[in-house]
C-alpha positions as CSV (number, residue, x, y, z in Angstrom):
1,M,-21.4,-20.9,13.0
2,M,-20.2,-18.2,10.6
3,T,-21.3,-18.7,7.0
4,D,-19.4,-17.3,4.0
5,D,-22.3,-15.0,3.4
6,I,-22.1,-13.5,6.9
7,R,-18.4,-13.1,6.6
8,D,-18.6,-11.4,3.2
9,R,-21.3,-9.0,4.6
10,A,-19.2,-8.3,7.6
11,V,-16.2,-7.4,5.4
12,A,-18.4,-5.1,3.4
13,I,-19.6,-3.4,6.5
14,Y,-16.0,-3.0,7.7
15,D,-14.9,-1.6,4.3
16,R,-17.7,1.1,4.5
17,F,-16.3,2.0,7.9
18,T,-12.7,2.3,6.8
19,H,-13.3,4.0,3.5
20,D,-16.5,6.0,4.0
21,H,-18.0,7.0,7.3
22,R,-15.3,6.0,9.8
23,D,-17.9,6.1,12.6
24,R,-17.1,3.3,15.0
25,R,-20.6,3.4,16.7
26,T,-22.2,2.8,13.3
27,L,-19.8,0.0,12.6
28,L,-20.6,-1.7,15.9
29,R,-24.3,-1.3,15.5
30,E,-24.3,-2.8,12.0
31,M,-22.0,-5.6,12.9
32,T,-24.1,-6.4,16.0
33,L,-27.3,-6.6,13.9
34,L,-25.4,-9.0,11.5
35,T,-23.8,-11.3,14.2
36,G,-26.5,-11.2,16.9
37,S,-24.5,-9.8,19.8
38,V,-22.0,-7.2,20.8
39,L,-19.5,-9.8,21.8
40,A,-19.8,-11.6,18.4
41,A,-19.6,-8.2,16.6
42,E,-16.4,-7.2,18.5
43,A,-14.8,-10.6,17.7
44,M,-15.7,-10.2,14.0
45,I,-14.3,-6.7,13.9
46,G,-11.1,-8.0,15.5
47,G,-10.8,-10.7,12.9
48,I,-11.2,-8.4,10.0
49,S,-9.2,-5.4,11.2
50,A,-5.4,-5.5,11.1
51,S,-3.8,-6.5,14.4
52,P,-0.9,-4.2,15.5
53,A,0.2,-7.1,17.7
54,A,0.6,-9.6,14.9
55,A,4.0,-11.2,14.5
56,A,6.3,-9.7,11.9
57,V,7.4,-11.8,9.0
58,I,10.9,-10.2,9.2
59,A,11.9,-9.2,12.7
60,P,12.8,-5.5,13.2
61,D,16.3,-6.5,14.4
62,D,17.0,-9.0,11.7
63,R,20.8,-9.0,11.4
64,R,20.6,-9.2,7.6
65,L,19.3,-5.6,7.4
66,V,20.3,-2.1,8.4
67,V,17.1,-0.3,9.6
68,S,16.6,3.4,10.2
69,P,13.3,4.3,11.7
70,G,12.4,8.0,11.5
71,A,14.9,8.8,8.8
72,A,14.5,12.3,7.2
73,I,13.9,11.9,3.4
74,P,14.4,14.9,1.2
75,V,11.6,16.0,-1.1
76,D,12.5,17.7,-4.3
77,G,10.7,21.0,-4.1
78,G,9.4,20.6,-0.5
79,E,10.1,19.9,3.1
80,P,11.7,16.5,4.2
81,I,9.3,13.9,5.5
82,S,10.0,11.1,7.9
83,A,10.4,7.5,6.7
84,Y,11.2,4.0,7.7
85,V,14.3,2.8,5.8
86,A,15.6,-0.7,5.5
87,M,18.5,-2.0,3.4
88,P,20.5,-5.2,3.0
89,R,23.5,-5.3,5.3
90,G,26.9,-5.5,3.6
91,K,25.5,-5.7,0.0
92,R,25.7,-3.4,-2.9
93,F,22.3,-2.2,-4.2
94,R,21.2,-0.4,-7.3
95,A,17.7,0.7,-6.7
96,T,15.2,2.1,-4.2
97,V,11.7,0.9,-3.7
98,L,9.2,3.3,-2.0
99,V,6.6,1.5,0.1
100,F,3.4,3.5,0.4
101,H,1.2,2.7,3.4
102,E,-2.5,2.1,3.7
103,N,-4.9,4.7,5.1
104,R,-3.8,3.7,8.6
105,G,-0.4,5.3,8.2
106,L,3.0,3.9,8.7
107,T,2.1,0.9,10.8
108,P,4.3,-2.0,12.0
109,H,2.9,-4.1,9.2
110,I,4.1,-1.6,6.5
111,Q,7.5,-1.5,8.2
112,D,7.5,-5.3,8.0
113,V,6.7,-5.1,4.3
114,A,9.6,-2.6,3.8
115,R,11.9,-5.2,5.5
116,R,10.7,-7.8,3.1
117,V,11.5,-5.5,0.1
118,A,14.9,-4.9,1.5
119,L,15.6,-8.6,1.8
120,A,14.8,-8.9,-1.9
121,G,17.8,-6.7,-2.5
122,F,16.5,-3.2,-2.6
123,V,16.7,-0.1,-0.4
124,A,13.2,0.1,1.0
125,V,11.9,3.6,2.0
126,A,8.5,3.7,3.6
127,P,7.4,7.4,4.0
128,D,5.1,8.5,6.7
129,F,2.7,10.7,4.9
130,L,1.4,11.9,8.3
131,S,4.8,13.0,9.4
132,N,4.1,16.7,8.8
133,A,0.9,16.4,10.9
134,G,2.8,14.9,13.9
135,G,3.3,11.4,12.5
136,T,1.2,8.2,12.4
137,P,-0.7,7.9,15.7
138,A,-1.1,4.6,17.5
139,D,-4.9,4.9,17.2
140,E,-5.7,3.6,13.7
141,D,-9.1,5.3,13.7
142,R,-7.4,8.6,14.3
143,A,-4.9,7.8,11.5
144,R,-7.7,7.2,9.1
145,E,-9.3,10.5,10.1
146,M,-6.0,12.3,9.5
147,I,-5.5,10.6,6.1
148,A,-9.1,11.6,5.1
149,A,-8.5,15.2,6.2
150,A,-5.2,15.5,4.4
151,N,-4.8,17.2,1.0
152,L,-4.3,14.4,-1.4
153,D,-2.7,16.6,-4.1
154,T,-0.2,17.8,-1.6
155,I,0.7,14.2,-0.6
156,V,1.0,13.2,-4.3
157,G,3.4,16.1,-4.7
158,E,5.4,15.0,-1.7
159,A,5.6,11.4,-3.0
160,A,6.6,12.5,-6.5
161,G,9.1,14.8,-4.9
162,V,10.7,11.9,-3.1
163,V,10.9,10.0,-6.4
164,R,12.5,12.9,-8.1
165,H,15.1,13.4,-5.3
166,L,16.1,9.7,-5.3
167,A,16.1,9.4,-9.1
168,G,18.3,12.5,-9.2
169,T,21.0,11.2,-6.9
170,K,24.3,11.0,-8.8
171,T,25.5,7.9,-7.0
172,P,23.5,4.6,-6.9
173,P,20.6,4.0,-6.4
174,T,19.2,6.0,-9.3
175,R,16.3,3.7,-10.3
176,V,13.2,4.2,-8.2
177,G,10.2,2.0,-7.9
178,A,7.1,2.2,-5.7
179,I,4.7,-0.3,-4.2
180,G,1.6,0.6,-2.4
181,F,-1.4,-1.0,-0.7
182,C,-5.1,0.3,-0.7
183,W,-4.7,4.0,-0.2
184,G,-1.0,3.6,-1.0
185,G,-1.9,1.6,-4.1
186,A,-4.0,4.6,-5.3
187,L,-1.0,6.8,-4.5
188,V,1.2,4.7,-6.7
189,N,-1.1,5.3,-9.7
190,R,-1.2,9.0,-9.1
191,V,2.6,9.3,-8.6
192,A,3.0,7.5,-11.9
193,L,1.0,10.4,-13.4
194,R,3.0,13.1,-11.6
195,A,6.6,11.7,-11.6
196,G,6.9,10.8,-15.3
197,D,10.0,8.8,-16.3
198,R,11.6,9.4,-12.9
199,L,9.6,6.5,-11.6
200,S,11.0,3.3,-13.1
201,A,8.3,0.9,-11.9
202,G,5.1,0.9,-9.9
203,V,3.1,-1.8,-8.2
204,A,-0.4,-1.1,-6.8
205,Y,-2.3,-3.5,-4.6
206,Y,-6.1,-2.9,-4.8
207,G,-5.7,0.8,-5.2
208,P,-8.6,2.9,-6.5
209,A,-7.6,4.2,-9.9
210,P,-7.4,7.7,-11.4
211,D,-9.5,9.0,-14.3
212,P,-8.8,6.8,-17.3
213,A,-8.5,10.0,-19.4
214,E,-5.1,10.6,-17.7
215,A,-3.6,7.2,-18.8
216,A,-1.5,8.8,-21.5
217,K,0.6,10.6,-18.8
218,V,2.0,7.4,-17.4
219,A,5.6,6.6,-18.3
220,A,6.5,3.9,-15.8
221,P,5.6,0.2,-16.3
222,L,2.8,-0.7,-13.8
223,M,1.7,-3.9,-12.2
224,L,-1.8,-3.8,-10.7
225,H,-3.2,-6.4,-8.3
226,Y,-7.0,-6.6,-7.6
227,A,-9.1,-8.7,-5.3
228,G,-12.0,-10.6,-6.9
229,K,-14.5,-9.6,-4.2
230,D,-13.5,-6.0,-4.2
231,A,-16.2,-4.4,-6.3
232,R,-15.4,-0.9,-4.9
233,V,-12.0,-0.8,-6.4
234,A,-12.8,-2.9,-9.4
235,Q,-15.2,-0.3,-10.8
236,T,-12.3,2.1,-11.0
237,G,-9.5,-0.4,-11.9
238,E,-11.1,-2.1,-14.9
239,P,-11.5,1.2,-17.0
240,W,-8.0,2.3,-15.8
241,V,-6.4,-0.9,-17.0
242,A,-8.3,-0.7,-20.3
243,A,-7.2,2.9,-20.8
244,L,-3.5,2.1,-20.1
245,K,-3.6,-0.8,-22.6
246,A,-5.3,1.4,-25.2
247,E,-2.5,3.9,-24.8
248,G,0.1,1.2,-25.3
249,K,1.5,1.5,-21.8
250,R,3.4,-1.3,-20.1
251,V,0.9,-2.7,-17.7
252,E,0.3,-6.1,-16.1
253,A,-3.0,-6.5,-14.2
254,Y,-4.1,-9.5,-12.1
255,T,-7.3,-10.2,-10.4
256,Y,-7.3,-12.9,-7.7
257,P,-10.7,-14.7,-7.6
258,G,-12.5,-15.2,-4.3
259,V,-10.4,-13.0,-2.2
260,D,-11.1,-9.7,-0.3
261,H,-9.7,-6.3,-0.5
262,A,-6.4,-6.2,1.6
263,F,-5.8,-9.9,0.9
264,N,-2.0,-9.3,1.2
265,N,-2.2,-8.0,4.8
266,D,-1.2,-10.9,6.9
267,T,-2.2,-9.1,10.1
268,S,-5.9,-9.4,9.2
269,A,-7.1,-12.9,10.0
270,Q,-10.3,-12.7,8.0
271,R,-8.9,-10.9,4.9
272,Y,-5.5,-12.5,4.4
273,N,-5.3,-15.1,1.7
274,K,-1.9,-16.7,1.7
275,A,-2.1,-18.3,-1.7
276,A,-3.1,-15.1,-3.4
277,A,-0.6,-13.0,-1.4
278,D,2.3,-15.4,-2.1
279,L,1.5,-15.4,-5.8
280,A,1.1,-11.6,-6.0
281,W,4.3,-11.1,-4.0
282,S,6.4,-13.4,-6.3
283,R,5.0,-11.5,-9.3
284,T,5.8,-8.2,-7.6
285,L,9.4,-9.0,-6.9
286,A,10.0,-10.4,-10.4
287,F,8.5,-7.2,-11.9
288,L,10.6,-4.9,-9.7
289,H,13.8,-6.8,-10.5
290,R,13.0,-6.7,-14.2
291,Y,12.7,-3.0,-14.3
292,L,15.0,-1.8,-11.5
293,D,18.0,-4.1,-11.7
294,G,20.6,-2.8,-14.2
């Protein structure tokens, strides 16, 4: 029988794998020592990791949407990058929301999130920040390695360049928001520093924060979601939120007690927390509509 303590320790082991060493042999060895057998360890890893085969909340062929996989998105000051684009069918729209992926790249789950954003009335653009390295691979371990090897400053520049391009479009949409998860949540914070007032709103889910000394550079209103059990991110998030508030920035920060990092990812059986995810999502959509509708 799995206790809460074993589960929490297993999640911590998996987080070290995904964010630090990325050595699957070490992951399996540590998880086997915790659970008592290789079979139990593999089952635990399967429950914690995201499942590419998990059912989508919004089907890729949902008739309410127009979807463009592999669309080329211009970057102001750089080369175009590939993106997954979804928009409401037959409806006028006024704003674009960029959806920044986790450190596993542009996965089916992130495409599903983009469709959810589109059904909320926005044009959803989910860039593949591995597109210039050949695109997100099917092997998620390989994707994490590619993200870790990528130049973060270059990616922040690309993302800010997408914001500038979309905000500079002379026909609607001209308001641009961004939502990101984990690695993508960190990217939202950094794009808020780089894009200035071209970014109209940003929402970061459990994203490690920048240096608090940079808070004065933020122009966009931010909504920041944190997981109560996520000490790794909390140690950066708490001073970041405090610095934003001290600078008089528009920031809303929420911590969801008793939930894990990646609690919004419904393809991870062990991490997903429906109550926290639903509450965070309702807050997110209300926030985006407040600042992007006009």
